[in-house]
C-alpha positions in Angstrom: 62.2 49.3 35.1 59.0 51.3 34.7 59.7 52.3 31.1 60.0 48.7 29.7 56.8 47.7 31.5 54.9 50.6 30.0 56.2 49.7 26.6 55.1 46.1 27.1 51.7 47.2 28.1 51.5 49.4 25.1 52.5 46.5 22.8 49.9 44.2 24.4 47.3 46.9 24.0 48.2 47.4 20.4 48.1 43.6 19.7 44.8 43.4 21.5 43.2 46.2 19.5 44.5 44.6 16.2 43.0 41.2 17.2 39.7 42.8 18.1 39.6 44.8 14.8 40.3 41.7 12.8 37.6 39.8 14.8 35.0 42.4 14.0 35.9 42.4 10.3 35.6 38.6 10.1 32.3 38.7 12.1 30.9 41.2 9.7 31.8 38.9 6.8 30.5 35.8 8.8 34.0 34.2 8.5 33.9 32.7 11.9 36.6 30.1 11.2 39.1 32.9 10.6 37.8 35.0 13.5 38.3 32.2 16.1 42.2 32.4 16.3 42.0 36.1 16.8 39.4 35.7 19.5 41.7 33.2 21.3 44.6 35.5 20.9 42.7 38.5 22.3 41.4 36.4 25.3 45.0 35.3 26.0 46.3 38.8 25.9 43.7 40.1 28.3 42.0 37.1 30.1 39.9 39.4 32.3 38.4 41.3 29.3 34.7 40.3 29.0 34.4 41.3 25.4 37.2 39.0 24.3 35.8 36.0 26.1 32.3 36.6 24.7 33.7 36.9 21.2 35.4 33.5 21.6 32.2 31.8 22.8 30.2 33.4 20.1 32.6 32.2 17.4 32.4 28.7 18.7 28.6 28.7 18.8 28.5 30.1 15.3 30.7 27.2 14.1 28.4 24.7 15.9 31.3 23.5 18.0 29.0 22.8 21.0 31.4 20.7 23.0 34.3 23.2 22.8 32.0 26.0 23.6 30.7 24.1 26.7 34.2 23.5 27.9 35.0 27.2 27.6 31.8 28.2 29.4 32.6 25.8 32.2 35.9 27.5 32.7 34.5 31.0 32.6 32.0 30.4 35.4 28.5 31.7 36.1 28.8 34.7 33.9 28.2 32.4 30.9 25.4 30.3 32.5 23.0 31.1 29.7 25.5 30.1 26.9 26.3 26.9 28.9 22.6 26.1 29.0 22.3 26.7 25.2 25.3 24.3 24.6 23.6 21.6 26.7 20.4 22.1 24.7 22.2 21.6 21.4 23.9 18.5 22.8 20.5 17.0 23.6 21.2 17.1 27.3 17.8 18.7 28.0 17.4 18.2 31.7 20.9 19.6 32.4 20.0 22.6 30.2 16.9 23.3 32.4 19.0 23.0 35.5 21.6 25.4 34.0 18.8 27.9 33.2 17.7 27.9 36.8 21.1 29.2 37.8 21.0 32.1 35.3 21.1 35.5 37.0 17.8 37.2 37.4 19.0 40.5 36.0 19.5 38.9 32.6 16.8 39.2 29.9 13.9 37.1 31.2 12.4 36.8 27.7 15.6 35.3 26.4 15.6 32.7 29.2 11.9 31.9 28.6 12.4 31.3 24.9 15.3 28.9 25.5 13.3 27.1 28.2 10.3 26.8 25.9 12.5 25.3 23.2 14.0 22.8 25.6 10.6 21.8 26.8 9.5 21.2 23.2 12.4 18.8 22.7 11.5 17.0 25.9 7.9 16.5 24.6 6.3 18.9 27.1 4.2 20.5 24.4 1.5 22.0 26.6 3.9 23.9 28.8 5.9 25.0 25.7 2.7 26.3 24.0 1.6 28.2 27.1 5.1 29.9 27.3 5.1 30.9 23.7 1.6 32.3 23.9 2.6 34.3 26.9 5.7 35.6 25.1 3.6 36.6 22.0 1.1 38.5 24.1 4.1 40.6 25.4 5.6 41.0 21.9 2.8 40.8 19.3 5.1 42.0 16.5 7.2 38.8 16.6 5.4 36.3 14.4 8.0 33.6 15.1 6.6 33.2 18.6 3.2 32.5 17.1 4.7 30.0 14.7 6.3 28.1 17.6 3.0 28.3 19.6 1.1 26.8 16.7 3.7 24.0 16.3 3.5 23.2 20.0 -0.3 22.9 19.9 -0.2 20.7 16.8 2.6 18.4 18.1 0.8 18.1 21.4 -2.4 16.8 19.8 -4.4 20.0 20.3 -5.3 21.2 16.8 -8.5 22.8 17.8 -6.7 25.1 20.2 -4.3 26.0 17.4 -7.2 26.9 15.1 -8.9 28.9 17.9 -5.7 30.8 18.4 -5.5 31.8 14.7 -9.2 32.7 14.5 -8.6 36.4 15.1 -5.1 36.6 13.6 -5.7 35.5 10.0 -4.3 38.8 8.8 -0.8 37.6 9.9 -1.0 34.6 7.6 0.1 36.7 4.6 3.3 37.7 6.2 4.7 34.3 7.1 4.6 31.0 5.2 5.5 29.2 8.4 2.2 30.3 9.9 0.3 29.0 6.9 2.2 25.8 7.0 1.5 25.2 10.8 -2.1 26.1 10.4 -2.4 23.6 7.5 -1.0 20.9 9.8 -3.7 21.7 12.4 -6.4 21.5 9.7 -5.0 18.1 8.6 -5.3 16.8 12.1 -8.9 18.0 12.2 -9.7 16.3 8.9 -10.3 19.5 7.0 -8.2 18.4 4.0 -9.6 20.9 1.4 -8.8 23.9 3.6 -5.4 22.4 4.5 -4.6 22.1 0.8 -5.5 25.7 0.2 -3.3 26.9 3.1 -0.4 24.8 1.8 -0.8 26.4 -1.7 -0.8 29.8 0.0 2.3 28.9 2.0 4.1 27.8 -1.2 3.3 31.1 -2.9 4.6 33.2 0.0 7.7 31.1 0.3 8.3 31.3 -3.4 8.0 35.1 -3.3 10.5 35.3 -0.5 13.0 33.1 -2.3 12.6 35.1 -5.6 13.4 38.3 -3.6 16.4 36.7 -1.8 17.8 35.2 -5.0 17.1 38.3 -7.0 15.2 36.4 -9.7 12.2 37.4 -11.8 8.8 35.8 -11.5 9.4 34.0 -14.9 12.2 32.0 -13.2 10.1 30.7 -10.4 10.3 27.2 -11.9 14.0 27.1 -11.1 13.2 27.2 -7.4 10.7 24.2 -7.4 13.4 22.0 -5.9 14.6 24.4 -3.3 15.1 23.0 0.2 12.8 25.5 1.8 9.9 24.1 -0.3 10.6 20.5 0.6 8.5 20.5 3.8 5.6 22.1 1.9 5.8 19.5 -0.9 5.8 16.6 1.6 2.8 18.0 3.5 0.9 18.6 0.2 1.6 14.9 -0.6 0.2 13.9 2.8 -3.0 15.8 2.0 -3.3 14.3 -1.5 -2.6 10.8 -0.1 -5.4 11.2 2.4 -7.8 12.4 -0.3 -7.0 9.4 -2.5 -4.8 11.1 -5.1 -2.0 8.5 -4.6 -0.1 9.1 -7.9 0.1 12.8 -7.3 1.2 12.3 -3.8 3.9 9.8 -4.9 5.2 12.4 -7.4 5.6 15.0 -4.7 7.4 12.6 -2.4 9.8 11.6 -5.2 10.5 15.2 -6.0 11.9 15.6 -2.4 13.6 12.2 -2.2 15.3 12.4 -5.6 16.7 15.9 -5.6 19.3 16.8 -8.2 22.9 16.3 -7.2 25.1 19.3 -6.8 22.6 21.5 -5.0 24.0 23.9 -2.5 22.0 22.8 0.6 20.4 19.5 1.6 16.9 18.9 2.7 16.3 18.8 6.4 16.7 15.2 7.6 13.3 15.2 9.4 11.5 16.1 6.2 13.3 13.2 4.4 12.3 10.8 7.2 8.6 11.8 7.0 8.7 11.5 3.2 10.2 8.0 3.4 7.6 7.0 6.0 4.7 8.3 3.8 6.1 6.5 0.7 6.0 3.2 2.7 2.5 3.9 3.9 1.4 4.7 0.3 2.2 1.1 -0.9 -0.2 -1.7 -0.6 0.4 -4.5 1.9 3.2 -6.9 1.0 4.4 -4.8 -2.0 8.1 -3.9 -2.4 8.9 -5.0 1.1 12.7 -4.8 0.6 12.6 -1.2 -0.6 10.1 -0.3 2.1 12.3 -1.7 4.9 15.3 0.2 3.4 13.3 3.5 3.5 11.9 3.0 6.9 15.4 2.3 8.3 16.4 5.7 6.9 13.5 7.2 8.8 14.4 5.5 12.1 18.1 6.5 12.4 19.4 7.3 15.8 20.4 10.8 14.6 16.6 11.6 14.3 15.9 10.6 17.9 15.7 14.2 19.2 14.6 15.9 16.0 11.3 14.2 15.3 8.3 15.0 17.4 6.8 12.4 19.7 3.9 11.7 17.3 6.2 11.3 14.3 8.6 8.9 16.2 5.7 6.7 17.4 4.1 6.5 13.9 7.3 5.8 12.1 8.4 3.1 14.6 4.9 1.4 14.4 5.1 1.4 10.6 8.5 -0.3 10.9 7.0 -3.0 13.2 4.2 -3.6 10.8 6.6 -3.9 7.9 8.7 -6.4 9.8 5.5 -8.4 10.5 4.7 -8.5 6.7 8.3 -9.7 6.1 7.8 -12.5 8.7 10.6 -11.0 10.9 8.9 -11.5 14.2 12.0 -11.2 16.5 13.0 -7.9 14.9 9.5 -6.6 15.2 9.4 -7.5 18.9 12.7 -5.7 19.5 11.4 -2.6 17.9 8.2 -2.7 19.8 10.1 -3.2 23.1 12.2 -0.1 22.3 9.0 1.9 21.6 7.5 0.6 24.9 10.6 1.7 26.8 10.6 5.1 25.2 6.8 5.8 25.5 5.3 3.6 28.3 1.6 3.5 28.5 1.0 4.8 24.9 -2.2 3.3 23.3 -0.5 2.8 19.9 2.0 0.5 21.5 -0.8 -1.7 23.0 -2.6 -1.8 19.6 0.6 -2.8 17.8 1.3 -5.6 20.3 -2.3 -6.8 19.8 -1.8 -6.7 16.0 1.3 -8.9 16.3 -0.7 -11.4 18.3 -3.5 -11.3 15.7 -1.0 -11.9 12.9 0.2 -15.0 14.7 -3.5 -16.1 14.8 -3.6 -15.8 18.6 -6.8 -13.9 19.0 -7.1 -14.7 22.7 -3.8 -13.0 23.4 -4.9 -10.1 21.2 -8.0 -9.6 23.3 -6.1 -9.9 26.5 -3.6 -7.2 25.5 -6.4 -4.7 24.7 -8.5 -5.6 27.8 -5.5 -5.3 30.2 -4.6 -1.9 28.8 -8.2 -0.7 29.2 -8.2 -1.8 32.8 -5.4 0.7 33.4 -6.6 3.4 30.9 -10.4 3.0 30.6 -10.8 6.2 28.6 -8.5 5.3 25.8 -10.6 5.8 22.6 -8.1 4.2 20.2 -7.9 1.0 22.2 -11.7 0.9 22.6 -12.1 1.2 18.8 -9.5 -1.6 18.3 -11.3 -3.9 20.7 -14.7 -3.2 19.0 -13.1 -4.0 15.7 -11.7 -7.3 17.0 -15.1 -8.3 18.4 -16.8 -7.4 15.1 -14.4 -9.6 13.1 -15.1 -12.5 15.5 -18.8 -12.0 14.9 -19.4 -10.9 18.6 -21.5 -7.9 17.7 -23.0 -7.4 21.2 -19.5 -7.1 22.7 -18.5 -4.7 19.9 -21.5 -2.5 20.7 -20.6 -2.5 24.4 -17.1 -1.4 23.6 -18.3 1.5 21.5 -20.8 2.5 24.1 -17.9 3.2 26.5 -16.7 6.0 24.2 -17.5 9.6 25.2 -20.6 11.2 23.7 -18.8 13.4 21.2 -17.0 10.3 19.8 -20.2 8.2 19.6 -21.9 11.1 17.7 -19.2 11.1 15.0 -20.6 9.9 11.7 -18.1 6.9 11.4 -18.7 5.6 14.9 -22.4 6.2 14.6 -22.7 4.3 11.3 -20.9 1.3 12.8 -23.1 1.2 15.9 -26.3 1.4 13.8 -25.0 -1.3 11.4 -24.3 -3.6 14.4 -27.8 -3.1 15.8 -29.4 -3.8 12.4 -27.4 -7.0 12.1 -28.6 -8.0 15.5 -32.2 -7.4 14.5 -32.6 -4.5 16.9 -33.8 -1.6 14.7 -35.3 0.3 17.7 -31.9 0.5 19.3 -30.4 1.8 16.1 -33.1 4.6 16.0 -32.4 5.4 19.6 -28.7 5.9 18.9 -29.5 8.1 16.0 -31.8 10.3 18.0 -29.2 10.6 20.8 -26.6 11.7 18.2 -29.0 14.2 16.6 -29.8 15.6 20.1 -26.1 16.0 20.9 -25.5 18.1 17.8 -28.6 20.2 18.3 -27.6 21.1 21.8 -24.1 22.1 20.7 -23.1 25.5 19.3 -22.1 24.3 15.8 -19.3 25.9 13.8 -19.0 25.5 10.1 -17.1 22.2 10.5 -19.7 20.9 13.0 -22.5 21.7 10.5 -20.8 19.4 7.9 -20.6 16.7 10.6 -24.3 17.2 11.5 -25.3 17.0 7.9 -23.5 13.6 7.6 -25.3 12.4 10.8 -28.7 13.4 9.3 -27.8 11.6 6.1 -27.2 8.4 8.0 -30.4 8.8 9.9 -32.4 9.4 6.7 -31.0 6.2 5.1 -31.9 4.2 8.2 -35.4 5.7 8.4 -36.0 4.9 4.8 -34.8 1.3 5.2 -37.0 0.8 8.3 -40.0 2.6 6.6 -40.3 4.8 9.7 -42.1 7.7 8.1 -42.4 9.8 11.2 -38.7 9.6 12.0 -37.8 10.2 8.3 -40.0 13.4 8.2 -38.3 14.7 11.4 -34.9 14.1 9.9 -35.6 15.7 6.5 -37.2 18.7 8.2 -34.1 19.2 10.4 -31.9 19.0 7.3 -34.0 21.7 5.6 -34.0 24.0 8.7 -30.5 23.5 10.1 -28.3 22.6 7.1 -29.6 23.5 3.6 -33.1 24.8 3.0 -32.8 24.6 -0.8 -31.9 20.8 -0.9 -34.5 19.4 -3.4 -33.8 15.8 -2.5 -34.5 16.5 1.2 -37.7 18.3 0.3 -38.8 15.4 -1.8 -38.1 13.0 1.0 -40.0 15.2 3.5 -43.1 15.3 1.1 -42.9 11.5 0.7 -42.6 10.9 4.4 -45.5 13.2 5.3 -47.8 11.9 2.6 -48.7 8.9 4.8 -48.9 10.7 8.1 -49.8 14.3 7.5 -51.3 15.1 4.1 -51.9 18.8 4.7 -48.3 19.4 5.6 -47.2 17.2 2.7 -49.2 19.4 0.3 -47.8 22.5 1.9 -44.2 21.4 1.3 -45.1 20.1 -2.2 -45.9 23.6 -3.3 -42.3 24.5 -2.7 -41.2 22.0 -5.3 -40.4 23.5 -8.6 -41.9 21.3 -11.3 -40.1 21.6 -14.7 -41.9 23.3 -17.5 -43.2 21.3 -20.5 -44.7 24.2 -22.5 -42.1 23.8 -25.2 -43.3 20.2 -26.1 -46.0 19.6 -28.7 -48.5 16.9 -27.7 -49.4 16.0 -31.3 -45.7 15.5 -32.3 -45.2 13.4 -29.2 -48.1 11.1 -30.1 -46.9 10.6 -33.7 -43.3 10.1 -32.7 -42.1 6.4 -32.2 -41.3 5.1 -28.8 -37.6 5.5 -28.3 -35.5 2.5 -27.5 -33.7 2.9 -24.2 -30.6 0.9 -23.8 -28.2 0.7 -20.9 -26.0 3.8 -20.6 -28.3 5.8 -23.0 -30.4 7.5 -20.3 -27.6 9.7 -19.1 -28.2 13.5 -18.5 -27.4 15.6 -21.5 -26.4 19.3 -21.4 -29.2 21.8 -21.9 -29.4 23.4 -25.3 -27.8 20.5 -27.2 -28.4 20.6 -31.0 -31.0 18.3 -32.5 -28.7 17.4 -35.3 -26.4 15.6 -33.0 -29.0 13.2 -31.6 -28.4 10.5 -34.2 -24.7 10.6 -33.7 -25.0 10.4 -29.9 -27.3 7.4 -30.2 -24.9 5.7 -32.5 -21.9 6.4 -30.3 -23.8 5.1 -27.3 -24.8 1.9 -29.1 -21.2 1.3 -30.1 -20.1 1.8 -26.5 -22.7 -0.7 -25.3 -21.6 -3.3 -27.9 -18.0 -3.1 -26.8 -17.4 -5.2 -23.8 -16.1 -3.5 -20.7 -12.8 -5.0 -19.6 -12.2 -5.0 -16.0 -8.8 -3.7 -15.0 -7.7 -6.2 -12.5 -4.5 -6.0 -10.5 -1.9 -8.7 -11.4 -1.5 -11.3 -8.7 2.1 -12.0 -7.8 3.6 -15.0 -6.0 4.2 -14.7 -2.3 7.3 -12.6 -1.4 7.6 -11.4 -5.1 8.8 -7.9 -5.6 7.5 -6.5 -9.0 9.8 -3.6 -8.8 12.9 -5.9 -8.5 11.7 -9.0 -10.4 15.2 -10.4 -11.1 16.1 -12.4 -14.2 13.2 -13.4 -16.4 11.9 -17.0 -16.1 12.9 -19.7 -18.7 10.3 -19.6 -21.5 10.6 -23.4 -22.0 10.0 -24.2 -18.3 6.6 -25.8 -19.1 8.1 -28.1 -21.9 9.3 -31.7 -21.2 13.0 -31.9 -20.7 13.6 -33.8 -23.9 12.0 -31.0 -26.0 14.0 -28.2 -24.6 16.7 -26.5 -26.7 19.5 -27.1 -24.1 18.7 -30.8 -23.9 18.9 -31.1 -27.7 22.3 -29.4 -27.7 23.6 -31.9 -25.3 22.3 -34.8 -27.3 23.8 -33.5 -30.5 27.3 -33.8 -29.0 26.9 -37.6 -28.4 27.2 -40.4 -31.0 24.5 -39.7 -33.5 24.4 -43.5 -34.5 23.2 -44.4 -31.0 19.5 -44.0 -31.0 16.9 -44.2 -28.3 14.0 -46.6 -28.3 12.4 -49.5 -26.5 14.4 -52.2 -24.8 16.1 -54.5 -27.3 16.0 -52.1 -30.3 19.2 -51.9 -32.3 20.6 -49.5 -34.8 19.7 -50.0 -38.5 23.4 -50.1 -39.3 24.9 -53.3 -37.7 28.4 -52.0 -38.4 27.9 -49.2 -35.9 29.0 -51.4 -33.0 29.8 -54.9 -34.4 32.9 -56.3 -36.2 32.7 -57.4 -39.8 32.6 -61.1 -40.7 31.9 -64.3 -38.7 32.7 -64.4 -35.0 35.4 -66.6 -33.5 33.0 -69.1 -32.2 31.5 -69.6 -35.7 34.9 -70.2 -37.2 35.8 -72.9 -34.5 32.5 -74.7 -35.0 33.0 -74.9 -38.7 36.4 -76.6 -38.2 35.1 -79.2 -35.7 33.5 -82.1 -37.8 33.3 -84.6 -34.9 30.3 -82.9 -33.3 26.8 -83.6 -34.6 24.9 -80.9 -36.2 22.9 -78.6 -34.0 19.5 -80.1 -33.4 20.2 -83.5 -34.7 18.4 -86.4 -32.9 16.2 -84.0 -31.0 12.4 -84.0 -31.3 10.9 -80.7 -32.1 8.0 -79.6 -30.0 5.4 -77.0 -30.5 4.2 -75.7 -33.8 4.6 -78.0 -36.8 6.6 -76.9 -39.8 5.4 -77.1 -43.4 5.6 -80.6 -45.1 8.1 -79.5 -47.8 10.6 -78.3 -45.2 10.4 -81.6 -43.2 10.9 -83.6 -46.4 14.1 -81.7 -47.3 15.5 -82.2 -43.9 14.8 -86.0 -44.1 16.7 -86.2 -47.4 19.7 -84.5 -45.9 19.9 -86.9 -43.0 20.0 -90.1 -45.1 23.5 -91.7 -45.6 25.2 -91.4 -48.9 
């Protein structure tokens, strides 16, 4: 009996070795579908063999069969706790995934567990914890740039772009090695409002990605245009479109969005669904209010599919859903808008954008009291919400309650009140309320805030904008002392070579401190007039200056071209400038889908239209239209020929007197000859 058992064991071992060799061959070729049956066979031959079980789980994970892999892991026990947690993460069961990770054995790789936990927390919206974990992992493994990419993405998604920029301040040399780093850094720059820098970083990311694709596809640089529609470049195109859209280049942005949304059919891989959702949302935001509502609703429905629930970040989900609510408001679908807002409130309770959208719905229904109540009630629970404070200030300003608007803006923190946009609004409100001294006080407070802060390059630009607002206000109020202080700060802190600021300083000091005005006036470079001949100028006629003729001309222009330039300028002045006005469409009219053209004869009376004349031509042509009692010129058209039956019968009856005999005629008298003839006929024979 021992011999057959030994032979059976040898046969099983041989089959097991053959299955494992086939599995390895298919794994090397990445043919996991073919490898899976061999893995199952090997696991059945030797159920206690760990390598066979792990090969089976690996094949299922490589085929993205998460449910099957989870069932196998549940049967295999705690040895596959990490793989089980990964399956739960891919099935969007995030809390269960965290619980499963806590049961992973301590002796397993801690870095592997930390990476999966960080990814789970990112999907759960815990961006701060996720970023801290990735930064800690990167400090332990500085050579892995992917950890830094994920740390940047976590900071940007969590609304901490400044921390992301600070993280990359000493690591800019790594940007040349990864286009994902450049892309995420550009996203942080967009959130900070540095659009020019963001556009440069996106161009750099595109070049790096293009070089990697050329190397992977084994193409020459001359064939780079073939890769413009590659799916790896789609996210970069959409983000470039976002930058151009914010900078006002709407047509270029629309072209980039369409390049992603209208990819050629038959391409190997599809664009990531999150990229398509963001592109659809941005196209909708690109259109003016009320334009192409049907197409916009169709696109925004694509961006709010349930399959995107766990793929979009929290910020993206909120913005896309709010845009859908606003579109439904424009389409007068109030009930659908309320349902969408309720879903958003349930998913993100206490978010300021939800309160602002609810207030916007009340305002669209012309219920301003409810609008104010929604914002005020939210501020009672969250008094530091800057977005809601700005919305409340805007509502008060539209209602003409400027004092309440100023009070709402004064509740903002100092750094927000010192921003150029907010500062300009507060100053304008004070001027409209005839309180210029309060406007000057606000400006001085903002200047003091920026002077006491360690300014970076971006802060210097902001400080320059604040000084520009202060200079305009000081000039309007004719406050020469304040104007001199502002211009001097501009020359000392921002740009010492600014001629306009130097001229403003001299003009402001001329009435308060003449000596200092003369001192600064010496720094002004007066243009040289040595090349002009006074005698020729006296003899020359006075030139006729017309509108548009006093524009600056390039230096060194030829004298022969003066006459031609003057003539061209005169012709331009003569031609009337036509204003390009946008066409005004009827309400709920979609210019992109106008439908059939209107009837060109719609303004004509019905009787003059071609269709009416065709109908008339089919009727009896002898029946004419006219006033009541009119008859056709041809009596035979509707009357029998000859005398009627009554006339024939009357002629036969001789017993009856003639008509009118023995009756006096009244009214107008007839001529004498006619009466005489009748008298003769009535005499007896």
